[in-house]
A tleap script that builds the chain and sets N, CA, C and O, in Angstrom:
source leaprc.protein.ff14SB
mol = sequence {
  NMET THR GLY LYS HIE ALA SER ASN GLY ALA
  GLU ASN PRO GLY PRO GLU ASP ARG ASP ILE
  THR GLY SER GLU HIE ASN PRO ILE PRO HIE
  LEU ASP GLY ASN ALA ALA ALA GLY PRO LEU
  TRP GLU VAL PHE ARG PHE ASP ILE VAL ALA
  ALA ILE GLY GLN CYS LYS HIE CYS GLY ALA
  VAL ARG ALA PHE ALA GLU ALA LYS VAL TYR
  ALA ASP ALA PRO GLY ILE VAL VAL ARG CYS
  SER SER CYS SER CYS GLU GLY VAL LEU LEU
  ARG LEU VAL GLU THR PRO THR GLN PHE TRP
  LEU ASP LEU SER GLY LEU SER TYR LEU GLN
  ILE ASP ARG GLU CGLY
}
set mol.1.N position { 148.451 103.983 89.506 }
set mol.1.CA position { 148.684 104.839 90.537 }
set mol.1.C position { 150.500 104.770 90.532 }
set mol.1.O position { 151.184 103.748 90.490 }
set mol.2.N position { 150.917 106.026 90.582 }
set mol.2.CA position { 152.657 106.701 90.767 }
set mol.2.C position { 153.058 107.122 91.864 }
set mol.2.O position { 152.432 107.500 92.854 }
set mol.3.N position { 153.924 107.059 91.697 }
set mol.3.CA position { 154.495 107.727 92.580 }
set mol.3.C position { 155.600 106.577 94.071 }
set mol.3.O position { 155.841 105.370 94.086 }
set mol.4.N position { 156.038 107.847 95.222 }
set mol.4.CA position { 156.285 106.882 96.464 }
set mol.4.C position { 155.365 105.781 96.703 }
set mol.4.O position { 155.783 104.640 96.896 }
set mol.5.N position { 154.453 106.000 96.700 }
set mol.5.CA position { 152.911 104.936 97.725 }
set mol.5.C position { 152.635 103.654 96.667 }
set mol.5.O position { 152.224 102.520 96.909 }
set mol.6.N position { 153.019 104.276 95.419 }
set mol.6.CA position { 152.492 102.959 94.437 }
set mol.6.C position { 152.862 101.749 95.089 }
set mol.6.O position { 153.861 101.414 95.725 }
set mol.7.N position { 151.330 100.924 94.626 }
set mol.7.CA position { 151.164 99.680 95.077 }
set mol.7.C position { 150.877 98.501 93.981 }
set mol.7.O position { 150.476 99.015 92.937 }
set mol.8.N position { 150.926 97.659 93.934 }
set mol.8.CA position { 150.431 96.578 92.011 }
set mol.8.C position { 149.202 96.041 92.884 }
set mol.8.O position { 148.295 95.363 92.402 }
set mol.9.N position { 149.259 96.318 93.850 }
set mol.9.CA position { 147.626 95.239 94.855 }
set mol.9.C position { 148.080 94.210 95.517 }
set mol.9.O position { 147.601 93.901 96.608 }
set mol.10.N position { 148.814 93.712 95.092 }
set mol.10.CA position { 149.727 92.418 95.997 }
set mol.10.C position { 150.374 92.937 97.556 }
set mol.10.O position { 149.918 92.248 98.469 }
set mol.11.N position { 151.236 93.898 97.960 }
set mol.11.CA position { 150.841 93.482 99.312 }
set mol.11.C position { 150.061 94.052 100.275 }
set mol.11.O position { 150.340 93.880 101.462 }
set mol.12.N position { 148.842 94.901 99.833 }
set mol.12.CA position { 148.297 95.525 100.578 }
set mol.12.C position { 146.623 94.858 99.827 }
set mol.12.O position { 146.185 95.775 99.132 }
set mol.13.N position { 145.915 93.966 99.788 }
set mol.13.CA position { 144.857 93.367 98.602 }
set mol.13.C position { 143.706 94.148 99.480 }
set mol.13.O position { 144.006 94.305 100.663 }
set mol.14.N position { 142.574 94.602 99.108 }
set mol.14.CA position { 141.522 95.331 99.337 }
set mol.14.C position { 140.368 94.132 99.738 }
set mol.14.O position { 140.360 92.928 99.484 }
set mol.15.N position { 139.606 94.812 100.317 }
set mol.15.CA position { 138.414 94.046 101.129 }
set mol.15.C position { 137.927 92.798 100.671 }
set mol.15.O position { 137.882 91.846 101.451 }
set mol.16.N position { 137.473 92.670 99.225 }
set mol.16.CA position { 137.143 91.626 98.173 }
set mol.16.C position { 137.937 90.281 98.035 }
set mol.16.O position { 137.597 89.102 97.942 }
set mol.17.N position { 139.291 91.031 98.065 }
set mol.17.CA position { 140.950 89.805 97.923 }
set mol.17.C position { 140.380 89.400 99.345 }
set mol.17.O position { 139.228 88.995 99.192 }
set mol.18.N position { 140.705 89.369 100.451 }
set mol.18.CA position { 140.816 88.964 101.600 }
set mol.18.C position { 139.492 87.741 102.288 }
set mol.18.O position { 138.295 87.999 102.414 }
set mol.19.N position { 140.097 86.597 102.593 }
set mol.19.CA position { 139.526 85.399 103.377 }
set mol.19.C position { 138.293 85.990 103.165 }
set mol.19.O position { 138.193 86.973 102.430 }
set mol.20.N position { 136.938 85.285 103.969 }
set mol.20.CA position { 135.741 85.605 104.472 }
set mol.20.C position { 135.589 85.268 105.983 }
set mol.20.O position { 135.441 84.071 106.231 }
set mol.21.N position { 135.599 85.882 106.731 }
set mol.21.CA position { 135.700 84.718 108.266 }
set mol.21.C position { 134.785 85.104 109.365 }
set mol.21.O position { 134.504 86.297 109.480 }
set mol.22.N position { 134.466 84.548 109.891 }
set mol.22.CA position { 133.583 84.949 110.692 }
set mol.22.C position { 134.169 85.119 112.663 }
set mol.22.O position { 135.040 84.282 112.899 }
set mol.23.N position { 133.920 85.742 113.546 }
set mol.23.CA position { 134.859 85.464 114.766 }
set mol.23.C position { 133.757 83.857 115.693 }
set mol.23.O position { 132.837 83.088 115.412 }
set mol.24.N position { 134.539 84.118 116.652 }
set mol.24.CA position { 134.365 83.338 117.763 }
set mol.24.C position { 132.424 83.678 118.122 }
set mol.24.O position { 131.563 82.894 118.521 }
set mol.25.N position { 132.348 84.875 117.832 }
set mol.25.CA position { 130.594 85.283 118.658 }
set mol.25.C position { 130.089 85.192 117.630 }
set mol.25.O position { 128.871 85.354 117.712 }
set mol.26.N position { 130.641 84.899 116.121 }
set mol.26.CA position { 129.404 85.088 115.018 }
set mol.26.C position { 130.539 84.519 114.365 }
set mol.26.O position { 131.688 84.890 114.129 }
set mol.27.N position { 129.769 83.377 114.123 }
set mol.27.CA position { 130.920 81.933 112.934 }
set mol.27.C position { 129.215 82.166 111.555 }
set mol.27.O position { 128.009 82.410 111.525 }
set mol.28.N position { 130.897 81.720 110.343 }
set mol.28.CA position { 129.525 82.127 109.610 }
set mol.28.C position { 128.873 80.516 109.266 }
set mol.28.O position { 129.516 79.467 109.313 }
set mol.29.N position { 127.757 80.638 108.996 }
set mol.29.CA position { 126.800 79.315 109.054 }
set mol.29.C position { 127.141 78.490 107.982 }
set mol.29.O position { 127.419 79.219 107.030 }
set mol.30.N position { 127.239 77.438 107.720 }
set mol.30.CA position { 127.966 76.202 106.591 }
set mol.30.C position { 127.272 75.136 106.510 }
set mol.30.O position { 126.711 75.046 107.602 }
set mol.31.N position { 126.939 74.176 105.797 }
set mol.31.CA position { 126.392 73.073 105.704 }
set mol.31.C position { 127.180 71.909 106.071 }
set mol.31.O position { 128.008 72.100 106.961 }
set mol.32.N position { 127.082 70.492 105.468 }
set mol.32.CA position { 127.920 69.513 105.248 }
set mol.32.C position { 127.810 69.376 103.831 }
set mol.32.O position { 126.863 70.005 103.358 }
set mol.33.N position { 128.718 68.538 102.771 }
set mol.33.CA position { 129.121 68.065 101.986 }
set mol.33.C position { 127.586 68.244 100.669 }
set mol.33.O position { 127.378 68.962 99.691 }
set mol.34.N position { 126.900 67.252 101.316 }
set mol.34.CA position { 125.216 67.299 101.003 }
set mol.34.C position { 125.048 68.286 99.803 }
set mol.34.O position { 125.026 68.061 98.593 }
set mol.35.N position { 124.918 69.655 100.636 }
set mol.35.CA position { 124.151 70.750 100.207 }
set mol.35.C position { 124.489 70.587 99.215 }
set mol.35.O position { 123.622 70.411 98.359 }
set mol.36.N position { 126.146 70.557 98.756 }
set mol.36.CA position { 126.859 71.068 97.224 }
set mol.36.C position { 126.167 69.581 95.904 }
set mol.36.O position { 126.373 69.754 94.703 }
set mol.37.N position { 125.708 68.792 96.202 }
set mol.37.CA position { 125.617 67.500 95.927 }
set mol.37.C position { 124.673 67.797 94.626 }
set mol.37.O position { 125.114 67.468 93.524 }
set mol.38.N position { 123.140 68.526 94.741 }
set mol.38.CA position { 122.611 69.183 93.216 }
set mol.38.C position { 123.051 69.940 92.579 }
set mol.38.O position { 123.028 69.775 91.359 }
set mol.39.N position { 123.545 70.910 93.061 }
set mol.39.CA position { 124.414 71.861 91.972 }
set mol.39.C position { 125.764 71.129 90.976 }
set mol.39.O position { 125.962 71.209 89.764 }
set mol.40.N position { 126.463 70.487 91.946 }
set mol.40.CA position { 127.515 69.696 91.328 }
set mol.40.C position { 127.294 68.268 90.280 }
set mol.40.O position { 128.194 67.903 89.523 }
set mol.41.N position { 126.072 67.612 90.370 }
set mol.41.CA position { 125.775 66.727 89.650 }
set mol.41.C position { 125.832 67.478 88.495 }
set mol.41.O position { 126.437 67.040 87.517 }
set mol.42.N position { 124.949 69.200 88.466 }
set mol.42.CA position { 124.588 69.462 86.727 }
set mol.42.C position { 126.176 69.958 86.488 }
set mol.42.O position { 126.326 70.608 85.453 }
set mol.43.N position { 127.492 69.723 87.373 }
set mol.43.CA position { 128.437 69.577 86.433 }
set mol.43.C position { 128.767 68.153 85.732 }
set mol.43.O position { 128.835 68.000 84.513 }
set mol.44.N position { 128.949 67.200 86.636 }
set mol.44.CA position { 129.713 66.427 86.791 }
set mol.44.C position { 128.515 64.853 86.225 }
set mol.44.O position { 128.888 63.838 85.636 }
set mol.45.N position { 127.360 65.139 86.596 }
set mol.45.CA position { 126.434 63.945 86.405 }
set mol.45.C position { 126.883 62.060 87.133 }
set mol.45.O position { 126.894 60.883 86.773 }
set mol.46.N position { 127.219 63.045 88.480 }
set mol.46.CA position { 127.389 61.645 89.281 }
set mol.46.C position { 126.929 62.520 90.971 }
set mol.46.O position { 126.645 63.617 91.451 }
set mol.47.N position { 127.113 61.195 91.286 }
set mol.47.CA position { 126.516 62.024 93.004 }
set mol.47.C position { 127.920 62.422 93.648 }
set mol.47.O position { 128.160 61.860 94.716 }
set mol.48.N position { 128.661 63.099 93.276 }
set mol.48.CA position { 130.036 63.243 94.719 }
set mol.48.C position { 130.100 63.291 95.702 }
set mol.48.O position { 131.218 63.359 96.211 }
set mol.49.N position { 128.698 63.281 96.671 }
set mol.49.CA position { 128.859 62.825 97.668 }
set mol.49.C position { 129.908 61.507 98.439 }
set mol.49.O position { 130.508 61.744 99.488 }
set mol.50.N position { 129.961 60.724 98.036 }
set mol.50.CA position { 130.781 59.660 98.156 }
set mol.50.C position { 131.714 59.579 97.940 }
set mol.50.O position { 132.442 58.719 98.436 }
set mol.51.N position { 132.280 60.901 96.661 }
set mol.51.CA position { 133.872 60.519 96.373 }
set mol.51.C position { 134.783 61.713 97.481 }
set mol.51.O position { 134.563 62.697 98.187 }
set mol.52.N position { 135.863 60.858 97.055 }
set mol.52.CA position { 136.887 60.841 98.851 }
set mol.52.C position { 137.589 61.965 98.122 }
set mol.52.O position { 137.507 61.909 96.895 }
set mol.53.N position { 138.282 63.000 98.658 }
set mol.53.CA position { 138.724 63.387 98.133 }
set mol.53.C position { 140.361 63.920 99.500 }
set mol.53.O position { 140.328 63.787 100.723 }
set mol.54.N position { 141.630 64.525 98.587 }
set mol.54.CA position { 143.252 64.868 99.119 }
set mol.54.C position { 142.569 66.378 99.146 }
set mol.54.O position { 141.997 66.887 98.183 }
set mol.55.N position { 142.779 67.098 100.684 }
set mol.55.CA position { 143.440 68.389 100.911 }
set mol.55.C position { 144.353 69.019 100.379 }
set mol.55.O position { 145.316 68.808 101.117 }
set mol.56.N position { 144.797 69.907 99.258 }
set mol.56.CA position { 145.680 70.281 99.288 }
set mol.56.C position { 146.706 70.717 100.218 }
set mol.56.O position { 147.933 70.634 100.169 }
set mol.57.N position { 145.898 71.207 101.085 }
set mol.57.CA position { 145.959 72.707 102.329 }
set mol.57.C position { 146.631 71.955 103.519 }
set mol.57.O position { 147.331 72.446 104.406 }
set mol.58.N position { 146.169 70.322 103.294 }
set mol.58.CA position { 146.494 70.140 105.163 }
set mol.58.C position { 147.097 68.683 104.975 }
set mol.58.O position { 147.902 68.004 105.613 }
set mol.59.N position { 146.276 68.483 103.697 }
set mol.59.CA position { 146.843 66.214 103.261 }
set mol.59.C position { 145.585 66.125 103.404 }
set mol.59.O position { 145.149 66.256 102.261 }
set mol.60.N position { 144.385 65.924 104.380 }
set mol.60.CA position { 143.810 65.058 104.991 }
set mol.60.C position { 142.619 64.061 103.769 }
set mol.60.O position { 142.192 64.558 102.727 }
set mol.61.N position { 142.368 62.968 104.132 }
set mol.61.CA position { 141.524 62.658 103.185 }
set mol.61.C position { 140.421 62.478 103.595 }
set mol.61.O position { 140.545 61.734 104.568 }
set mol.62.N position { 139.306 62.731 103.427 }
set mol.62.CA position { 137.677 62.749 103.793 }
set mol.62.C position { 136.453 62.594 102.681 }
set mol.62.O position { 136.284 63.311 101.694 }
set mol.63.N position { 135.987 61.944 102.926 }
set mol.63.CA position { 134.425 62.302 101.911 }
set mol.63.C position { 134.073 63.052 101.917 }
set mol.63.O position { 133.652 63.620 102.924 }
set mol.64.N position { 134.044 63.520 100.669 }
set mol.64.CA position { 132.796 65.351 100.300 }
set mol.64.C position { 131.817 65.139 101.127 }
set mol.64.O position { 131.466 66.079 101.840 }
set mol.65.N position { 131.299 64.155 101.206 }
set mol.65.CA position { 130.130 64.729 102.435 }
set mol.65.C position { 130.021 65.561 103.444 }
set mol.65.O position { 129.122 66.315 103.816 }
set mol.66.N position { 131.779 65.141 104.088 }
set mol.66.CA position { 132.294 64.843 105.239 }
set mol.66.C position { 132.814 67.187 105.244 }
set mol.66.O position { 133.253 67.638 106.302 }
set mol.67.N position { 132.646 68.110 104.089 }
set mol.67.CA position { 133.356 69.432 103.681 }
set mol.67.C position { 131.876 70.437 104.104 }
set mol.67.O position { 130.658 70.411 103.929 }
set mol.68.N position { 132.961 71.310 104.781 }
set mol.68.CA position { 131.858 72.448 104.768 }
set mol.68.C position { 131.505 72.957 103.749 }
set mol.68.O position { 132.527 73.226 103.118 }
set mol.69.N position { 130.525 73.292 103.140 }
set mol.69.CA position { 130.086 74.375 102.283 }
set mol.69.C position { 129.136 75.035 102.720 }
set mol.69.O position { 128.113 74.775 103.352 }
set mol.70.N position { 129.844 76.391 102.086 }
set mol.70.CA position { 129.447 77.763 102.350 }
set mol.70.C position { 128.287 78.245 100.969 }
set mol.70.O position { 128.685 78.519 99.836 }
set mol.71.N position { 127.045 78.257 101.337 }
set mol.71.CA position { 126.200 78.489 99.632 }
set mol.71.C position { 125.811 79.830 100.107 }
set mol.71.O position { 125.961 80.414 99.034 }
set mol.72.N position { 125.445 80.693 100.873 }
set mol.72.CA position { 125.115 82.180 101.145 }
set mol.72.C position { 126.284 82.768 99.991 }
set mol.72.O position { 127.458 82.952 100.311 }
set mol.73.N position { 125.802 82.998 98.743 }
set mol.73.CA position { 126.700 83.713 98.046 }
set mol.73.C position { 126.447 83.058 97.069 }
set mol.73.O position { 125.982 81.928 96.922 }
set mol.74.N position { 126.966 84.271 95.997 }
set mol.74.CA position { 126.566 84.449 94.193 }
set mol.74.C position { 126.812 82.771 93.704 }
set mol.74.O position { 126.201 82.374 92.712 }
set mol.75.N position { 127.856 81.708 94.555 }
set mol.75.CA position { 128.432 80.727 94.172 }
set mol.75.C position { 128.189 79.725 95.359 }
set mol.75.O position { 127.261 79.873 96.154 }
set mol.76.N position { 129.087 78.703 95.416 }
set mol.76.CA position { 128.962 77.592 96.630 }
set mol.76.C position { 130.865 77.078 97.174 }
set mol.76.O position { 131.343 76.051 96.691 }
set mol.77.N position { 131.358 77.591 97.760 }
set mol.77.CA position { 132.699 77.664 98.489 }
set mol.77.C position { 132.884 76.520 99.012 }
set mol.77.O position { 132.552 76.844 100.152 }
set mol.78.N position { 133.177 75.312 99.111 }
set mol.78.CA position { 133.111 74.249 100.122 }
set mol.78.C position { 134.956 74.066 100.385 }
set mol.78.O position { 135.787 74.004 99.479 }
set mol.79.N position { 135.202 74.017 101.683 }
set mol.79.CA position { 135.729 73.853 102.688 }
set mol.79.C position { 136.563 72.949 103.016 }
set mol.79.O position { 135.771 72.036 103.248 }
set mol.80.N position { 137.774 72.439 103.246 }
set mol.80.CA position { 138.289 71.727 104.207 }
set mol.80.C position { 138.019 71.821 105.769 }
set mol.80.O position { 138.425 72.645 106.588 }
set mol.81.N position { 136.869 70.252 105.973 }
set mol.81.CA position { 136.888 70.201 107.840 }
set mol.81.C position { 138.235 69.492 108.740 }
set mol.81.O position { 138.466 69.427 109.947 }
set mol.82.N position { 138.893 69.063 107.657 }
set mol.82.CA position { 140.126 69.025 109.264 }
set mol.82.C position { 141.312 70.033 108.946 }
set mol.82.O position { 142.473 70.083 109.351 }
set mol.83.N position { 140.663 70.726 108.167 }
set mol.83.CA position { 142.114 72.219 108.685 }
set mol.83.C position { 142.077 73.533 109.430 }
set mol.83.O position { 141.071 74.223 109.264 }
set mol.84.N position { 142.811 73.874 110.043 }
set mol.84.CA position { 142.304 74.351 111.060 }
set mol.84.C position { 142.389 75.870 109.956 }
set mol.84.O position { 141.527 76.695 110.259 }
set mol.85.N position { 143.207 76.243 108.891 }
set mol.85.CA position { 142.515 77.291 108.443 }
set mol.85.C position { 141.410 77.447 107.560 }
set mol.85.O position { 141.109 78.513 107.024 }
set mol.86.N position { 140.526 75.848 107.351 }
set mol.86.CA position { 139.437 75.586 106.621 }
set mol.86.C position { 139.539 75.664 105.451 }
set mol.86.O position { 138.576 76.228 104.932 }
set mol.87.N position { 140.652 75.189 104.471 }
set mol.87.CA position { 141.197 75.384 103.222 }
set mol.87.C position { 140.246 74.931 102.261 }
set mol.87.O position { 139.483 73.965 102.276 }
set mol.88.N position { 140.529 76.178 101.101 }
set mol.88.CA position { 139.304 76.094 100.179 }
set mol.88.C position { 139.492 74.825 99.695 }
set mol.88.O position { 140.629 74.376 99.836 }
set mol.89.N position { 138.278 73.793 98.902 }
set mol.89.CA position { 139.035 73.112 98.375 }
set mol.89.C position { 138.276 72.888 96.914 }
set mol.89.O position { 138.818 72.184 96.062 }
set mol.90.N position { 137.137 73.452 96.697 }
set mol.90.CA position { 136.208 73.694 95.578 }
set mol.90.C position { 135.566 74.701 95.636 }
set mol.90.O position { 135.382 75.241 96.727 }
set mol.91.N position { 135.006 75.273 94.358 }
set mol.91.CA position { 134.394 77.352 94.615 }
set mol.91.C position { 133.532 76.308 92.931 }
set mol.91.O position { 133.835 75.281 92.323 }
set mol.92.N position { 132.743 77.045 92.846 }
set mol.92.CA position { 131.093 76.761 92.074 }
set mol.92.C position { 130.387 77.814 91.966 }
set mol.92.O position { 129.817 78.240 92.970 }
set mol.93.N position { 130.216 78.715 90.283 }
set mol.93.CA position { 129.751 79.574 89.712 }
set mol.93.C position { 128.877 79.115 89.507 }
set mol.93.O position { 129.092 77.906 89.413 }
set mol.94.N position { 127.361 79.464 89.276 }
set mol.94.CA position { 126.697 78.968 87.823 }
set mol.94.C position { 126.204 80.037 87.109 }
set mol.94.O position { 125.723 80.776 87.968 }
set mol.95.N position { 125.997 80.708 85.668 }
set mol.95.CA position { 125.200 81.846 84.895 }
set mol.95.C position { 124.894 81.364 84.304 }
set mol.95.O position { 125.359 80.234 84.148 }
set mol.96.N position { 123.453 82.038 83.187 }
set mol.96.CA position { 122.767 81.873 82.815 }
set mol.96.C position { 123.410 80.720 81.659 }
set mol.96.O position { 122.681 79.841 81.198 }
set mol.97.N position { 124.448 80.815 81.378 }
set mol.97.CA position { 125.090 79.673 80.496 }
set mol.97.C position { 126.776 79.203 80.446 }
set mol.97.O position { 127.491 79.283 79.447 }
set mol.98.N position { 127.223 78.653 81.922 }
set mol.98.CA position { 128.193 78.402 82.060 }
set mol.98.C position { 128.686 78.198 83.148 }
set mol.98.O position { 128.715 79.190 83.877 }
set mol.99.N position { 129.092 77.285 83.548 }
set mol.99.CA position { 129.737 76.841 85.164 }
set mol.99.C position { 131.179 76.981 84.791 }
set mol.99.O position { 131.909 76.656 83.855 }
set mol.100.N position { 131.334 78.066 86.776 }
set mol.100.CA position { 132.790 78.074 86.846 }
set mol.100.C position { 133.573 76.968 88.172 }
set mol.100.O position { 133.557 77.034 89.401 }
set mol.101.N position { 134.045 76.249 87.447 }
set mol.101.CA position { 134.333 75.088 88.695 }
set mol.101.C position { 135.717 75.240 88.699 }
set mol.101.O position { 136.479 75.238 87.733 }
set mol.102.N position { 135.988 75.383 89.996 }
set mol.102.CA position { 138.308 75.752 90.748 }
set mol.102.C position { 137.751 74.939 91.500 }
set mol.102.O position { 136.658 74.988 92.063 }
set mol.103.N position { 138.874 73.866 91.489 }
set mol.103.CA position { 139.081 72.142 92.340 }
set mol.103.C position { 140.811 72.481 92.612 }
set mol.103.O position { 141.434 71.564 93.146 }
set mol.104.N position { 141.592 73.763 92.260 }
set mol.104.CA position { 142.859 74.113 92.940 }
set mol.104.C position { 142.789 73.585 94.742 }
set mol.104.O position { 143.840 73.544 95.382 }
set mol.105.N position { 141.723 73.289 95.263 }
set mol.105.CA position { 142.258 72.880 96.569 }
set mol.105.C position { 142.800 71.806 96.656 }
set mol.105.O position { 143.726 71.671 97.456 }
set mol.106.N position { 142.406 70.831 95.920 }
set mol.106.CA position { 142.054 69.203 95.621 }
set mol.106.C position { 143.325 69.059 95.198 }
set mol.106.O position { 143.710 69.634 94.180 }
set mol.107.N position { 144.319 68.083 96.113 }
set mol.107.CA position { 144.766 67.392 95.548 }
set mol.107.C position { 144.796 65.876 94.014 }
set mol.107.O position { 145.465 65.495 93.053 }
set mol.108.N position { 143.247 65.493 94.981 }
set mol.108.CA position { 143.097 64.512 93.664 }
set mol.108.C position { 141.688 63.984 94.202 }
set mol.108.O position { 141.578 63.498 95.328 }
set mol.109.N position { 140.695 64.106 93.375 }
set mol.109.CA position { 139.635 63.201 94.028 }
set mol.109.C position { 138.862 61.855 93.341 }
set mol.109.O position { 138.513 61.608 92.186 }
set mol.110.N position { 138.785 61.267 94.342 }
set mol.110.CA position { 138.750 59.528 94.166 }
set mol.110.C position { 137.362 59.367 93.800 }
set mol.110.O position { 136.631 59.263 94.785 }
set mol.111.N position { 136.690 59.308 92.517 }
set mol.111.CA position { 134.976 58.699 92.480 }
set mol.111.C position { 135.204 57.541 92.359 }
set mol.111.O position { 136.221 57.245 91.732 }
set mol.112.N position { 134.136 56.186 93.047 }
set mol.112.CA position { 134.158 54.879 92.608 }
set mol.112.C position { 133.117 54.839 91.567 }
set mol.112.O position { 132.125 55.567 91.524 }
set mol.113.N position { 133.451 53.894 90.712 }
set mol.113.CA position { 132.861 53.357 89.952 }
set mol.113.C position { 131.700 53.122 90.333 }
set mol.113.O position { 131.617 52.953 91.550 }
set mol.114.N position { 130.064 52.985 89.344 }
set mol.114.CA position { 128.943 51.815 90.300 }
set mol.114.C position { 128.944 50.903 89.607 }
set mol.114.O position { 129.328 50.751 88.447 }
set mol.115.N position { 128.427 50.149 90.441 }
set mol.115.CA position { 128.190 48.515 90.309 }
set mol.115.C position { 127.977 48.192 88.620 }
set mol.115.O position { 127.780 47.041 88.232 }
savepdb mol mol.pdb
quit
């Protein structure tokens, strides 16, 4: 787009670029971190539920099982259960040939070795 009102899209994102939020009267349903255990087993080959992670958004350190999992989408979105903004910790999308994994919301993920 050119002209006086041209935009690169960054200042005024389209609906597909905005966060999906519920309202007080219509919250978006979520599950706990255990709901992501099966799909993440396919990627990591260990039980991630007991792993400890630090949220990059608020600094909270929690077990992965305490996170909020939103699985009613083409992939899985895992959000911090401590943040007032519910920062995104992890996103996972699976295709027939690939996994797409975004861990950018985690400062770290501590995984204990099995006995």
